[in-house]
Every structure is written in C-alpha cells, then in structure tokens.
N, CA, C and O atoms as CSV, one atom per row, in Angstrom:
chain,resi,resn,atom,element,x,y,z
A,1,MET,N,N,40.767,-2.747,72.036
A,1,MET,CA,C,39.995,-1.132,73.204
A,1,MET,C,C,39.417,-0.506,72.309
A,1,MET,O,O,39.879,-0.155,71.223
A,2,ASN,N,N,38.342,-0.336,72.749
A,2,ASN,CA,C,37.568,0.894,71.514
A,2,ASN,C,C,37.585,1.936,72.136
A,2,ASN,O,O,37.177,1.782,73.287
A,3,ILE,N,N,37.962,3.238,71.818
A,3,ILE,CA,C,38.835,3.740,71.574
A,3,ILE,C,C,37.470,5.378,70.838
A,3,ILE,O,O,37.394,6.562,71.166
A,4,LEU,N,N,36.840,4.704,70.015
A,4,LEU,CA,C,35.464,5.920,69.107
A,4,LEU,C,C,34.812,4.903,68.936
A,4,LEU,O,O,35.104,3.710,68.842
A,5,ASN,N,N,33.882,5.480,68.900
A,5,ASN,CA,C,32.616,5.689,68.444
A,5,ASN,C,C,31.924,6.611,67.699
A,5,ASN,O,O,31.739,7.723,68.194
A,6,ALA,N,N,31.516,6.365,66.628
A,6,ALA,CA,C,30.575,7.397,64.990
A,6,ALA,C,C,28.944,6.423,64.588
A,6,ALA,O,O,28.725,5.547,63.752
A,7,SER,N,N,28.203,6.972,65.444
A,7,SER,CA,C,26.831,6.192,64.478
A,7,SER,C,C,25.658,7.304,63.878
A,7,SER,O,O,25.013,8.296,64.219
A,8,ASN,N,N,25.912,6.250,62.572
A,8,ASN,CA,C,24.156,7.963,61.841
A,8,ASN,C,C,25.237,8.867,61.749
A,8,ASN,O,O,25.124,9.149,60.556
A,9,VAL,N,N,26.245,9.553,62.162
A,9,VAL,CA,C,26.955,10.696,61.179
A,9,VAL,C,C,26.434,11.443,60.132
A,9,VAL,O,O,27.011,11.331,59.050
A,10,SER,N,N,25.564,12.111,60.202
A,10,SER,CA,C,25.459,13.180,58.601
A,10,SER,C,C,25.646,14.880,58.914
A,10,SER,O,O,25.378,15.657,59.831
A,11,LYS,N,N,26.254,14.933,57.606
A,11,LYS,CA,C,26.519,16.792,57.941
A,11,LYS,C,C,25.849,17.416,55.853
A,11,LYS,O,O,26.088,17.537,54.652
A,12,ILE,N,N,25.010,17.551,56.910
A,12,ILE,CA,C,24.248,19.071,55.777
A,12,ILE,C,C,24.730,20.260,55.425
A,12,ILE,O,O,24.517,20.904,56.452
A,13,TYR,N,N,25.245,21.005,54.659
A,13,TYR,CA,C,25.000,22.618,54.566
A,13,TYR,C,C,23.377,21.860,53.333
A,13,TYR,O,O,22.918,20.883,52.741
A,14,VAL,N,N,23.184,23.459,53.728
A,14,VAL,CA,C,22.191,24.319,53.467
A,14,VAL,C,C,21.373,22.580,52.536
A,14,VAL,O,O,21.409,21.648,53.339
A,15,GLU,N,N,20.968,22.306,51.633
A,15,GLU,CA,C,20.889,21.582,50.913
A,15,GLU,C,C,21.659,20.482,50.486
A,15,GLU,O,O,21.252,19.393,50.083
A,16,GLU,N,N,22.569,20.799,50.590
A,16,GLU,CA,C,23.643,19.645,50.294
A,16,GLU,C,C,23.531,18.525,51.099
A,16,GLU,O,O,23.160,18.687,52.262
A,17,THR,N,N,23.886,16.981,50.520
A,17,THR,CA,C,24.689,16.004,51.543
A,17,THR,C,C,25.286,15.986,51.555
A,17,THR,O,O,25.507,15.276,50.574
A,18,LEU,N,N,27.095,16.464,52.335
A,18,LEU,CA,C,28.174,15.667,52.206
A,18,LEU,C,C,27.901,14.396,52.316
A,18,LEU,O,O,27.984,13.803,51.241
A,19,PHE,N,N,27.748,14.065,52.780
A,19,PHE,CA,C,27.447,12.350,54.153
A,19,PHE,C,C,26.671,11.783,54.757
A,19,PHE,O,O,25.988,12.533,55.455
A,20,ASP,N,N,26.343,10.367,54.854
A,20,ASP,CA,C,24.595,10.609,55.196
A,20,ASP,C,C,24.907,9.091,56.531
A,20,ASP,O,O,25.546,8.149,56.064
A,21,ASN,N,N,24.600,9.003,57.554
A,21,ASN,CA,C,24.375,8.195,58.035
A,21,ASN,C,C,26.420,7.144,58.296
A,21,ASN,O,O,26.637,5.960,58.039
A,22,ILE,N,N,27.010,7.741,58.611
A,22,ILE,CA,C,28.317,6.457,58.640
A,22,ILE,C,C,28.218,6.350,60.191
A,22,ILE,O,O,27.930,6.902,61.253
A,23,LYS,N,N,28.731,5.078,59.455
A,23,LYS,CA,C,29.053,4.606,61.383
A,23,LYS,C,C,30.701,4.117,61.621
A,23,LYS,O,O,30.935,3.190,60.844
A,24,LEU,N,N,31.616,4.379,62.258
A,24,LEU,CA,C,33.160,4.308,61.992
A,24,LEU,C,C,33.129,3.938,63.250
A,24,LEU,O,O,32.205,4.446,63.885
A,25,THR,N,N,34.058,2.982,64.032
A,25,THR,CA,C,33.990,2.342,65.285
A,25,THR,C,C,35.939,2.265,65.464
A,25,THR,O,O,36.806,1.709,64.790
A,26,LEU,N,N,35.967,2.837,66.296
A,26,LEU,CA,C,38.052,3.028,65.770
A,26,LEU,C,C,38.246,1.991,66.795
A,26,LEU,O,O,37.188,2.075,67.419
A,27,ASN,N,N,38.919,1.093,67.340
A,27,ASN,CA,C,39.660,0.516,68.555
A,27,ASN,C,C,41.379,0.925,68.106
A,27,ASN,O,O,41.881,1.139,67.003
A,28,SER,N,N,42.225,0.910,70.097
A,28,SER,CA,C,43.428,1.236,69.538
A,28,SER,C,C,44.120,0.210,69.055
A,28,SER,O,O,43.907,-0.966,69.351
A,29,ARG,N,N,45.017,0.632,68.257
A,29,ARG,CA,C,46.123,0.336,67.789
A,29,ARG,C,C,45.894,-0.085,65.998
A,29,ARG,O,O,46.867,-0.332,65.285
A,30,ASP,N,N,44.830,-0.100,65.611
A,30,ASP,CA,C,43.558,0.334,64.082
A,30,ASP,C,C,44.556,1.595,63.632
A,30,ASP,O,O,44.913,2.615,64.222
A,31,THR,N,N,44.820,1.083,62.402
A,31,THR,CA,C,45.401,1.935,61.633
A,31,THR,C,C,43.928,1.538,59.810
A,31,THR,O,O,43.411,0.651,59.132
A,32,VAL,N,N,44.077,3.720,60.101
A,32,VAL,CA,C,43.703,4.249,59.524
A,32,VAL,C,C,43.820,4.782,57.941
A,32,VAL,O,O,44.724,5.563,57.645
A,33,GLY,N,N,42.804,4.293,56.884
A,33,GLY,CA,C,43.039,5.835,55.733
A,33,GLY,C,C,42.493,5.608,55.146
A,33,GLY,O,O,42.310,4.515,54.610
A,34,LEU,N,N,41.642,7.298,54.913
A,34,LEU,CA,C,40.952,8.415,54.070
A,34,LEU,C,C,41.269,8.340,52.828
A,34,LEU,O,O,42.337,8.573,52.263
A,35,VAL,N,N,40.433,8.055,52.500
A,35,VAL,CA,C,40.273,8.253,50.850
A,35,VAL,C,C,39.242,8.894,49.343
A,35,VAL,O,O,38.114,8.683,48.899
A,36,GLY,N,N,40.154,9.552,49.058
A,36,GLY,CA,C,38.193,9.494,48.158
A,36,GLY,C,C,38.836,10.854,47.803
A,36,GLY,O,O,39.731,11.368,48.475
A,37,ARG,N,N,38.336,11.352,46.765
A,37,ARG,CA,C,38.542,12.823,45.591
A,37,ARG,C,C,38.086,13.674,46.315
A,37,ARG,O,O,37.446,13.480,47.348
A,38,ASN,N,N,38.449,14.940,45.718
A,38,ASN,CA,C,38.089,16.206,46.236
A,38,ASN,C,C,36.736,16.480,47.036
A,38,ASN,O,O,35.943,15.733,47.609
A,39,GLY,N,N,36.763,17.088,46.948
A,39,GLY,CA,C,34.625,17.404,47.778
A,39,GLY,C,C,34.116,16.509,48.265
A,39,GLY,O,O,32.892,16.599,48.358
A,40,GLU,N,N,34.904,14.998,48.903
A,40,GLU,CA,C,34.076,14.107,49.122
A,40,GLU,C,C,33.812,14.609,50.660
A,40,GLU,O,O,32.662,14.190,50.796
A,41,GLY,N,N,34.097,15.158,51.750
A,41,GLY,CA,C,34.169,15.347,52.762
A,41,GLY,C,C,35.141,14.703,53.617
A,41,GLY,O,O,34.589,13.875,54.341
A,42,LYS,N,N,36.212,14.773,53.770
A,42,LYS,CA,C,37.250,13.187,54.446
A,42,LYS,C,C,37.748,14.925,55.055
A,42,LYS,O,O,38.271,14.835,56.166
A,43,THR,N,N,37.679,16.227,54.592
A,43,THR,CA,C,38.219,16.785,55.776
A,43,THR,C,C,37.584,16.754,57.012
A,43,THR,O,O,37.874,16.427,58.163
A,44,THR,N,N,36.381,17.310,56.256
A,44,THR,CA,C,34.678,17.411,57.461
A,44,THR,C,C,34.274,16.351,58.098
A,44,THR,O,O,33.195,16.270,58.685
A,45,LEU,N,N,35.329,15.252,58.001
A,45,LEU,CA,C,34.710,14.066,58.892
A,45,LEU,C,C,35.774,14.517,59.404
A,45,LEU,O,O,35.379,15.313,60.256
A,46,LEU,N,N,37.513,14.495,59.418
A,46,LEU,CA,C,37.706,14.346,60.220
A,46,LEU,C,C,37.646,16.172,61.743
A,46,LEU,O,O,37.938,16.543,62.880
A,47,LYS,N,N,37.295,16.395,60.992
A,47,LYS,CA,C,37.095,17.543,61.845
A,47,LYS,C,C,35.824,18.279,63.070
A,47,LYS,O,O,35.579,19.175,63.878
A,48,LEU,N,N,35.224,16.726,62.208
A,48,LEU,CA,C,33.978,15.854,63.605
A,48,LEU,C,C,35.155,14.636,64.536
A,48,LEU,O,O,35.590,14.151,65.580
A,49,LEU,N,N,35.136,14.706,63.516
A,49,LEU,CA,C,36.381,13.745,65.025
A,49,LEU,C,C,37.124,14.566,65.540
A,49,LEU,O,O,37.750,14.191,66.531
A,50,ALA,N,N,37.277,15.708,65.138
A,50,ALA,CA,C,38.243,16.066,66.120
A,50,ALA,C,C,37.396,17.743,67.298
A,50,ALA,O,O,37.941,18.557,68.044
A,51,GLY,N,N,35.960,17.550,66.884
A,51,GLY,CA,C,35.026,18.047,67.838
A,51,GLY,C,C,35.130,19.731,67.347
A,51,GLY,O,O,34.528,20.572,68.013
A,52,LEU,N,N,35.920,20.124,66.166
A,52,LEU,CA,C,36.030,21.146,65.742
A,52,LEU,C,C,35.052,21.390,65.526
A,52,LEU,O,O,34.831,22.467,66.079
A,53,GLU,N,N,34.058,20.995,64.929
A,53,GLU,CA,C,32.574,20.313,63.970
A,53,GLU,C,C,31.620,20.001,64.483
A,53,GLU,O,O,31.638,18.900,65.032
A,54,LYS,N,N,30.387,20.801,64.538
A,54,LYS,CA,C,29.078,18.899,65.119
A,54,LYS,C,C,28.491,18.745,63.554
A,54,LYS,O,O,28.179,19.304,62.503
A,55,PRO,N,N,28.586,17.774,64.146
A,55,PRO,CA,C,27.371,16.119,62.682
A,55,PRO,C,C,25.948,17.321,62.792
A,55,PRO,O,O,25.715,18.263,63.550
A,56,SER,N,N,25.222,16.718,61.641
A,56,SER,CA,C,23.969,17.845,61.506
A,56,SER,C,C,22.818,16.455,61.736
A,56,SER,O,O,21.589,16.399,61.758
A,57,LYS,N,N,23.659,15.660,61.852
A,57,LYS,CA,C,22.912,13.748,62.490
A,57,LYS,C,C,24.152,13.370,63.151
A,57,LYS,O,O,25.165,14.068,63.197
A,58,GLY,N,N,24.007,12.273,63.635
A,58,GLY,CA,C,24.546,11.355,64.660
A,58,GLY,C,C,25.453,11.426,65.685
A,58,GLY,O,O,25.493,12.594,66.069
A,59,ILE,N,N,26.049,10.868,66.184
A,59,ILE,CA,C,27.063,10.852,67.967
A,59,ILE,C,C,28.155,10.441,67.879
A,59,ILE,O,O,28.414,9.279,67.564
A,60,ILE,N,N,29.049,11.374,68.156
A,60,ILE,CA,C,30.271,10.961,68.249
A,60,ILE,C,C,30.695,11.125,68.934
A,60,ILE,O,O,30.604,12.263,69.393
A,61,SER,N,N,31.945,9.646,69.935
A,61,SER,CA,C,31.591,9.454,71.009
A,61,SER,C,C,32.728,8.870,70.855
A,61,SER,O,O,33.025,8.070,69.968
A,62,TRP,N,N,34.073,9.662,72.613
A,62,TRP,CA,C,35.781,8.904,72.002
A,62,TRP,C,C,35.510,8.423,73.506
A,62,TRP,O,O,34.534,8.770,74.171
A,63,LYS,N,N,36.799,7.348,74.043
A,63,LYS,CA,C,36.901,7.539,75.079
A,63,LYS,C,C,37.588,8.199,75.875
A,63,LYS,O,O,38.521,8.984,75.708
A,64,LYS,N,N,36.908,7.719,77.014
A,64,LYS,CA,C,37.148,9.634,78.621
A,64,LYS,C,C,38.577,9.197,77.787
A,64,LYS,O,O,38.978,8.389,76.949
A,65,ASN,N,N,39.219,10.753,78.953
A,65,ASN,CA,C,40.695,11.044,78.354
A,65,ASN,C,C,41.362,10.101,77.334
A,65,ASN,O,O,41.952,9.061,77.625
A,66,VAL,N,N,41.142,10.740,75.773
A,66,VAL,CA,C,41.534,10.431,74.900
A,66,VAL,C,C,41.732,11.666,73.865
A,66,VAL,O,O,40.843,11.954,73.063
A,67,ARG,N,N,42.742,12.250,73.923
A,67,ARG,CA,C,43.337,13.349,73.102
A,67,ARG,C,C,43.558,13.773,72.025
A,67,ARG,O,O,44.460,13.364,71.294
A,68,ILE,N,N,42.360,15.115,71.628
A,68,ILE,CA,C,43.009,14.142,69.690
A,68,ILE,C,C,43.759,15.487,69.066
A,68,ILE,O,O,43.164,16.482,69.481
A,69,GLY,N,N,44.350,15.673,68.609
A,69,GLY,CA,C,45.538,16.580,67.873
A,69,GLY,C,C,44.385,16.596,66.557
A,69,GLY,O,O,43.705,15.860,65.842
A,70,TYR,N,N,44.769,18.168,66.861
A,70,TYR,CA,C,44.209,18.346,64.738
A,70,TYR,C,C,45.383,19.332,63.655
A,70,TYR,O,O,45.642,20.535,63.708
A,71,LEU,N,N,45.754,18.580,62.998
A,71,LEU,CA,C,46.722,20.226,62.476
A,71,LEU,C,C,45.944,20.527,60.717
A,71,LEU,O,O,45.847,19.567,59.953
A,72,ASN,N,N,45.585,21.570,60.398
A,72,ASN,CA,C,45.191,22.227,59.885
A,72,ASN,C,C,45.469,22.246,58.330
A,72,ASN,O,O,46.327,23.046,57.958
A,73,GLN,N,N,44.825,21.435,57.345
A,73,GLN,CA,C,44.857,21.338,56.064
A,73,GLN,C,C,45.881,21.827,55.795
A,73,GLN,O,O,47.005,21.400,55.532
A,74,ILE,N,N,45.175,23.298,55.922
A,74,ILE,CA,C,45.901,24.080,55.310
A,74,ILE,C,C,45.616,25.857,56.448
A,74,ILE,O,O,44.832,26.676,56.926
A,75,PRO,N,N,46.535,25.559,56.320
A,75,PRO,CA,C,47.478,26.714,57.740
A,75,PRO,C,C,48.286,27.558,58.061
A,75,PRO,O,O,49.367,27.371,57.502
A,76,ASN,N,N,48.260,28.488,58.770
A,76,ASN,CA,C,48.279,29.793,58.404
A,76,ASN,C,C,48.986,30.074,59.355
A,76,ASN,O,O,48.620,30.599,60.407
A,77,TYR,N,N,50.752,29.526,58.852
A,77,TYR,CA,C,51.361,29.798,59.658
A,77,TYR,C,C,52.788,30.749,58.395
A,77,TYR,O,O,53.069,30.626,57.203
A,78,GLU,N,N,53.440,31.845,59.824
A,78,GLU,CA,C,54.405,32.636,58.941
A,78,GLU,C,C,55.785,32.248,58.247
A,78,GLU,O,O,56.863,32.096,58.821
A,79,ASN,N,N,55.567,32.145,57.137
A,79,ASN,CA,C,55.985,32.467,55.209
A,79,ASN,C,C,57.717,31.407,56.690
A,79,ASN,O,O,57.241,30.280,56.563
A,80,ASP,N,N,58.467,31.265,57.268
A,80,ASP,CA,C,59.359,31.290,58.332
A,80,ASP,C,C,59.474,29.687,59.080
A,80,ASP,O,O,60.501,29.229,59.579
A,81,THR,N,N,58.425,29.147,59.020
A,81,THR,CA,C,57.756,28.382,60.186
A,81,THR,C,C,58.045,27.232,58.966
A,81,THR,O,O,57.593,27.307,57.824
A,82,SER,N,N,59.025,26.011,59.568
A,82,SER,CA,C,58.681,24.416,59.095
A,82,SER,C,C,57.918,23.790,59.448
A,82,SER,O,O,57.030,23.756,60.300
A,83,VAL,N,N,58.464,23.057,58.445
A,83,VAL,CA,C,57.260,22.104,58.348
A,83,VAL,C,C,56.985,20.788,60.125
A,83,VAL,O,O,56.124,20.299,60.857
A,84,TYR,N,N,58.317,20.858,59.906
A,84,TYR,CA,C,58.520,20.059,61.450
A,84,TYR,C,C,57.373,20.853,62.917
A,84,TYR,O,O,56.640,20.392,63.793
A,85,GLN,N,N,57.953,22.690,62.319
A,85,GLN,CA,C,57.356,23.361,63.127
A,85,GLN,C,C,56.201,23.653,63.471
A,85,GLN,O,O,55.704,24.240,64.432
A,86,CYS,N,N,55.670,22.958,62.170
A,86,CYS,CA,C,54.131,23.496,62.172
A,86,CYS,C,C,53.447,21.871,62.776
A,86,CYS,O,O,52.235,21.723,62.930
A,87,LEU,N,N,54.716,20.478,63.134
A,87,LEU,CA,C,53.291,19.869,63.213
A,87,LEU,C,C,53.286,19.610,65.070
A,87,LEU,O,O,52.451,19.006,65.745
A,88,LYS,N,N,54.682,20.397,65.556
A,88,LYS,CA,C,54.874,19.800,66.983
A,88,LYS,C,C,53.764,21.003,67.512
A,88,LYS,O,O,53.232,20.926,68.620
A,89,SER,N,N,53.497,22.119,66.555
A,89,SER,CA,C,53.177,22.625,67.693
A,89,SER,C,C,51.748,22.194,68.043
A,89,SER,O,O,50.977,23.124,68.279
A,90,VAL,N,N,51.303,21.067,68.111
A,90,VAL,CA,C,50.292,20.602,67.656
A,90,VAL,C,C,50.234,19.710,69.615
A,90,VAL,O,O,49.519,19.287,70.524
A,91,PHE,N,N,51.220,19.881,69.265
A,91,PHE,CA,C,51.911,19.024,70.640
A,91,PHE,C,C,52.213,19.113,71.959
A,91,PHE,O,O,52.434,18.432,72.961
A,92,GLN,N,N,52.096,20.772,71.364
A,92,GLN,CA,C,52.391,21.153,72.856
A,92,GLN,C,C,51.794,21.712,73.676
A,92,GLN,O,O,52.059,22.869,74.002
A,93,GLU,N,N,50.460,20.723,74.410
A,93,GLU,CA,C,50.747,20.782,75.433
A,93,GLU,C,C,51.356,19.714,75.631
A,93,GLU,O,O,52.403,20.231,76.019
A,94,LEU,N,N,51.578,18.509,75.687
A,94,LEU,CA,C,52.356,17.232,75.257
A,94,LEU,C,C,53.968,17.511,75.675
A,94,LEU,O,O,54.684,16.882,76.454
A,95,ASN,N,N,54.230,18.592,74.929
A,95,ASN,CA,C,55.622,19.335,75.164
A,95,ASN,C,C,56.169,19.470,76.376
A,95,ASN,O,O,57.112,18.917,76.941
A,96,ALA,N,N,55.177,20.557,76.762
A,96,ALA,CA,C,55.131,21.147,77.911
A,96,ALA,C,C,55.104,20.357,79.006
A,96,ALA,O,O,55.920,20.593,79.897
A,97,ILE,N,N,54.599,19.773,79.084
A,97,ILE,CA,C,54.597,18.490,79.972
A,97,ILE,C,C,55.927,17.577,80.579
A,97,ILE,O,O,56.572,17.347,81.602
A,98,SER,N,N,55.793,17.192,78.888
A,98,SER,CA,C,57.500,16.290,79.446
A,98,SER,C,C,58.572,17.230,79.659
A,98,SER,O,O,59.573,16.969,80.327
A,99,GLU,N,N,58.363,18.263,79.115
A,99,GLU,CA,C,59.669,19.770,79.439
A,99,GLU,C,C,59.519,19.721,81.077
A,99,GLU,O,O,60.488,19.650,81.833
A,100,GLN,N,N,58.322,19.765,81.449
A,100,GLN,CA,C,57.895,19.875,83.567
A,100,GLN,C,C,58.837,18.535,83.813
A,100,GLN,O,O,59.912,18.716,84.384
A,101,LEU,N,N,58.511,17.342,83.446
A,101,LEU,CA,C,59.378,16.168,84.215
A,101,LEU,C,C,60.577,16.373,84.142
A,101,LEU,O,O,61.308,16.426,85.131
A,102,GLU,N,N,61.144,16.590,82.372
A,102,GLU,CA,C,62.621,16.903,83.040
A,102,GLU,C,C,63.020,17.184,83.964
A,102,GLU,O,O,63.765,16.676,84.803
A,103,THR,N,N,62.269,18.469,83.782
A,103,THR,CA,C,63.218,19.655,85.102
A,103,THR,C,C,62.917,18.192,86.431
A,103,THR,O,O,63.714,17.393,86.921
A,104,ILE,N,N,61.661,18.351,86.603
A,104,ILE,CA,C,61.836,17.020,87.986
A,104,ILE,C,C,62.877,16.568,87.961
A,104,ILE,O,O,63.761,16.920,88.741
A,105,GLU,N,N,63.062,15.459,86.834
A,105,GLU,CA,C,64.233,15.217,86.593
A,105,GLU,C,C,65.238,15.031,87.360
A,105,GLU,O,O,65.767,14.222,88.124
A,106,ASN,N,N,65.386,16.725,86.601
A,106,ASN,CA,C,67.008,16.852,86.775
A,106,ASN,C,C,66.539,17.131,88.185
A,106,ASN,O,O,65.829,16.126,88.185
A,107,LYS,N,N,66.370,17.546,89.164
A,107,LYS,CA,C,66.008,17.978,90.357
A,107,LYS,C,C,66.411,16.911,91.233
A,107,LYS,O,O,67.090,16.871,92.259
A,108,MET,N,N,65.999,16.334,90.766
A,108,MET,CA,C,65.555,15.150,91.770
A,108,MET,C,C,67.244,13.878,91.835
A,108,MET,O,O,67.727,13.064,92.622
A,109,ALA,N,N,67.607,14.538,90.259
A,109,ALA,CA,C,68.366,13.585,90.293
A,109,ALA,C,C,70.060,14.362,91.366
A,109,ALA,O,O,71.036,13.716,91.749
A,110,GLU,N,N,69.833,15.615,91.515
A,110,GLU,CA,C,70.505,17.051,91.983
A,110,GLU,C,C,71.014,16.329,93.699
A,110,GLU,O,O,72.088,16.094,94.251
A,111,ASP,N,N,69.058,16.130,94.181
A,111,ASP,CA,C,69.326,16.076,95.196
A,111,ASP,C,C,69.800,15.099,95.509
A,111,ASP,O,O,70.234,15.061,96.660
A,112,LYS,N,N,69.927,13.958,94.709
A,112,LYS,CA,C,70.071,12.882,94.925
A,112,LYS,C,C,71.682,12.887,95.353
A,112,LYS,O,O,72.128,12.632,96.472
A,113,GLU,N,N,72.008,13.044,94.832
A,113,GLU,CA,C,74.033,13.791,94.964
A,113,GLU,C,C,73.850,14.424,95.558
A,113,GLU,O,O,74.351,15.408,95.014
A,114,SER,N,N,73.174,14.966,97.037
A,114,SER,CA,C,73.604,15.976,97.869
A,114,SER,C,C,73.578,15.159,99.521
A,114,SER,O,O,74.097,15.295,100.629
A,115,ILE,N,N,72.838,14.474,98.977
A,115,ILE,CA,C,72.477,12.710,100.176
A,115,ILE,C,C,73.640,11.885,99.944
A,115,ILE,O,O,74.418,11.260,100.665
A,116,THR,N,N,73.533,12.048,98.931
A,116,THR,CA,C,75.725,10.987,99.463
A,116,THR,C,C,76.577,11.502,99.410
A,116,THR,O,O,77.647,10.955,99.678
C-alpha cells in the first residue's frame, strides 16, 4: 500500500540547487536507506518529507492519517538528557495515548472485579 508520493521535488537556496526533480514512492513495509556525502541534501530531504520545510518545486503527499515523527539531526536537549529520552520524545503523543489506554484498562479490570 502506497503511503508516500513525492514528484518533481526540488530544493533551491538562492541560486544553488540542492536537488532537482526527485521522484519518490514509499509503500508500507518498505525499508529505505538514505546515503550520501555531507552537504548533498539528505537532511533537507527528510525535513521536506516531514513537512518541516517546503519544496521549491514539486508535490509531497502522504496517505491520509499517516503520522510522521522527526528527530532533529542536531538536537537541542539539556546535557543530562539520555539518548533514550531524546528518542522517546518523538513519540510523546503516542505515549500519552498509551498511558490513557492503560488507565482505562485498569478501571475496566477494577469494575469487573467489583461485579463478581
């Protein structure tokens, strides 16, 4: 199932073209590696795909209801923040939902015990 389509995507800064006319399709269960030299536009492409930046040209579209997490290449965290805490921060909303579900599950279990 197709979850990402990017067509004719270009990124231009002033007079420098970072990349031009990129076409990308991503399907569920695809595994992708992004490899290139420093300054070739890997981070910029990821920021475009995450919606943090706009392409100079082209269209990027995601399947409806797809959520994207992005962990900044150069994070701005306190010195005592662990790598695990940095990674976990990307999923704050999902973690909050998980905690809510656990609370509801516990209440349901308590109610069941009081009935029997």
